[in-house]
N, C-alpha and C positions, 0 to 999 in steps of 0.2 A: 617243360622247363628248359631252360639255355641249356645244355650240355650235362645235362642231371642224371637221364635216360628216365624220365619222363612223357611219356611219346605223347600223353594228353593234352598237354600245355604246349604254349608257344609262347616266347619273351622275349624283351631287352633288360640288362638289367647295366645302369648308367651309376658312376659317382663320382663327386669334384676330386680332385687331387689339389692339396694346399701348397702352390712351391713359395715361401718368402710368402708375399702379401699379394699375390696373384692366386686367380683358383682359377682351374682345367677342368668342366664336366665331359668325361668321357666314357663311352658307353665300351663296355670292359665286357661283356660276353651277348649274347644274342641266336636265339634259334627257332625254327621253323615244320610243324609235321603236318603229318596227316593231309598231307594236299595243301596244305596254306603257305605263305609264302610273307615275303616282307612288305609288297602292297597289295596284300589281301585286307579287305577290310573285318573288324570282327564286331561282332551284337556283342557289346557291352554290358548288356543288361544293365543292370540298376548304379551301373560304377558313373553310367551317363549324370543321375544323380550329385557327383560333385561337382562337374560342370555347371551345372545349375544352380549352383551354391557362390561358383566362381563369376557367373553372371552377377545374380545379385548383389555380390559384394561390393560388383564394378557402378553397378545400377545404382546403388545406395551412394556410393561414392559421388555420383555425379548427380547426386542430388535428388532422383528419380520417386524415392519413397522412401521412408523409414520403418527400421527393423522393427519399430513398436507402433509401427499405423494399425492402427487397425484394418482386415483385410476389408472391411466395407468400402472402405472411402477409393479405393482403387479398383473394384467390382462392380459395372453397370447397372444399376435394379437390383444392387443383392438384397436387398430387403424383400423382394418378389419369391424370391426362393422358401424351398416349403419345408415347412419346421422353424419358422423362422424362431427365435428367440433373444434373450439378451446376454445367455450365455455363447451362442452362435457369433451376436452383432461385435464379441469382446476380442473373436480370434483376430489373431494379431499376428507380421509379417512371420516374427520369430518364432512360431508355433508352428510355423510353415516348415521353417529353416531347422528345426529339432524333430518332429513327429509328435508334437503333446498337444494336436489343435483340439482334443478334445472330441472331435467326430467320429459318429460310429464307425470307422475305419481302420481294420484291423486285415493286411494281405496275410497275415501268417495265419489267419482263422478261415477259412472253408465257408463259415456260416456266416462272418460279418458281411451288415448289407454293403459295406465301401469296398471289399475285396475287389482288388483289382482286376480281378476277370471278370467280375458283373461291371465295372467301366466299361471294361473293352467291347461289352455286347449293346453299350449303350453309341446314339449321335450324337450326343453333348459331354463331353466326359466332362469338362469343367462343370454345368448346370447337374449332373448327379451326383458330383459330391458334394457342391455346396448345398443340393437339397437333404442331404440326409440328416438324421436327428441328431443332434452333440450325446453322449454315454457319459461324458468326462465338462468338468470343468474346464478351459482351456490350459493347458501348464499342469493338469494335473496327472496325467497318465500318460506313459510314452507307449505308442504301438505305431508300427513299420506301415504308412499309407502311402503306397505311389500317388496315389490323389492329390494328395497335399503338395506332391511334388509336381505335377502337373496345373496346378492352381497357381502356383509360385510362377510357376514358367507363362504364364498366360500375364501373369501380374504385371511381368517384367514386360513381356510383349505391350502390352496395355498402356504403359507408364512410356514408355520408351519410343508407340507411335510404329514402332519396328517388327516384325515377323521374330519370332526367337530365332532361328537360324541366322536370318540376313542381322540381329543385333549383335551373336558371335560372331561372326565373321568382320562384323566392324572393331569389336574389341578387345574378341576373347584368342578367337581363329586368327584371325588377318594377324595378330601382331606376333603370334610360335608359330605363323608360318604353317598352318595347318589349311590345308588348299582342298585336302579332297575327305568331306563327312556323310552320311545320308543319317538321317533323323528321326524316330519315330512321328506317324503324322496320325492325328484324329480325322477320322471321317469330311471331317471338312477341309482338309488337307494344312492344316496348321503344323506346326511342328511344336512337338512337345517337352516339356523336360522331366517326365518323371521316368525316364529310359528307355533303353533300344537303340542307343548312338551307335552308329557304326565307325570306327576308327581303325587305322592301321596303330600296331602295336607300338611303332615308335613314336607317332603323335599322340596317345596315350601317356606312352613315358613322360613328353612336355607339361603335361600341368602337373604330377608328378614335381618335375626339376622346378619348374616354375616357382613351387611353393616351398620347395627347397633352399630355392634362392630370394625367398621371402616377400615373392609378386614380383620381382623385375626379370624379364628378358633381354637378354645382351644390352643390359644396362638402360632400358627402359622401365617404366612405372607400367603393372600393366592388370596386375590385383594390388587392394591398396597391402601395404601392409601390417595395419591393425588388423586385419577381415582374415590375414593369413594366422593370425595369431588366433584372434578368435575361434578359428578352425580347431585347431588343434589343443581346442580347451576340452576337457572329461566331466561335459555338463549331467550327462546321465547314464542311466543305464539303459541298456538295450540288445537283447538277445544275448547275454554273457559277454558283451562290450560295452567299452563305452564307448557316447556317443554327443555330438554336437555339431550344426550348421554341415549337415546333412555330413560328414567325414565321422569314424570310426577311429577307435584308438583301443590297442591292446598294447601291453607288456611281452615279451620273448624273454624267459627266462635261461643266461648261459653262465659260463661255471668266472664269468668275469665280470656279472655283475648284470641285471636285468636292463637290455634292449626298450627305449618305447619305440611306436608307432605309429603313424596314423596313415587310413587308408581306405582308399573305395572300395567299393563291394558291390559284385555283380550276379544274379545269379548263374551257376556253371563253371565254374572259377575265374573268374575276370577280377581281376585286382590292382591296382596302383599302388604300393607300397614306397610311403616316404619313412625315411630312417634317417633323423636330424644329426644323431652323435655320430654316424657310420658316414656322414656326407652322400646317401644312400640312395636310390631309386632304383625300385624295381618291380616290372609289368609283367604279370602272367593275365594271359586270355585261354579262353577252357570253351570245350562246349557240353562240360559234365552237369544240364539243363537239368534241375528236379533229382540231384542225384547228392547222394553224402560224399560221391569222391570231388565235388567242388570244389571241398574244405581240404584238400591236398594240399595246395601250394601255402597255409601256414605249415606245416609240417615240414617241407621243400622250404623254407624260408630260413625256419628255426633252424634243424638241423644241416643244412647244404651251403645255403647262400651265407647266411652271416658268418657260419666259423669262417670260410673262404678269405672273406674281407676282412674280418680285426683278423 
């Protein structure tokens, strides 16, 4: 992390300074270590899911689909998938956005039939997920399922008539000035939305700044304001944090009172934190994949960054 002596991490810290009625966003700290540089693309892992959420919000605003649409409306030949049932027919886009589709898919459980590592070994990732049996009623239980977000990205592509990366370039990355991005691709070559997006840390920070701005960038609307507000809601519990719309939520205890944040989260220590009360965006990138060291940014943010800003 920037200037904090934790050499496993690179990152940026940006803050909005308010002068009268004007607001000015400033990059206040930045640092790169272990061979990484400012223009190095970093594998953000599941932080990419929150970018997919932003694309879903844009698509919904464009009228391409609705959050309460059954996904069967937007997946060709949906009823031909294995283990078809009324419960599977009831899965909505909303459930994919909130990790509660009810499919037997849990990345945190190695034995789960829908574990993402099993998906990656198949030729058809979307088909693999949609062939899964149902374990719960849609909305009944939250289980972390990368494959569900892959399906969401597929629906965005299907309804827009564009490849997911082309759609992002037109409606999210283009407006934000993000020119260099690599997407994780399925065996058929299609960009997928479940994670593995590679970006520069500065460009990752733009998503946090966009949301801190209520969905605008340089005065232009990019993501609907209502979608930004929905993304901050603490709808469900998942892994000890609150969750909703493919964003995580956590409060940090400080002597001056609790500080609320919402954030993206990617394996290895890849985070974009948005702290509205402090007009603050903090990005960490790290390569501590599948290690408890990937949680260090929470401690750094609480003990080093927030006190310095406050």
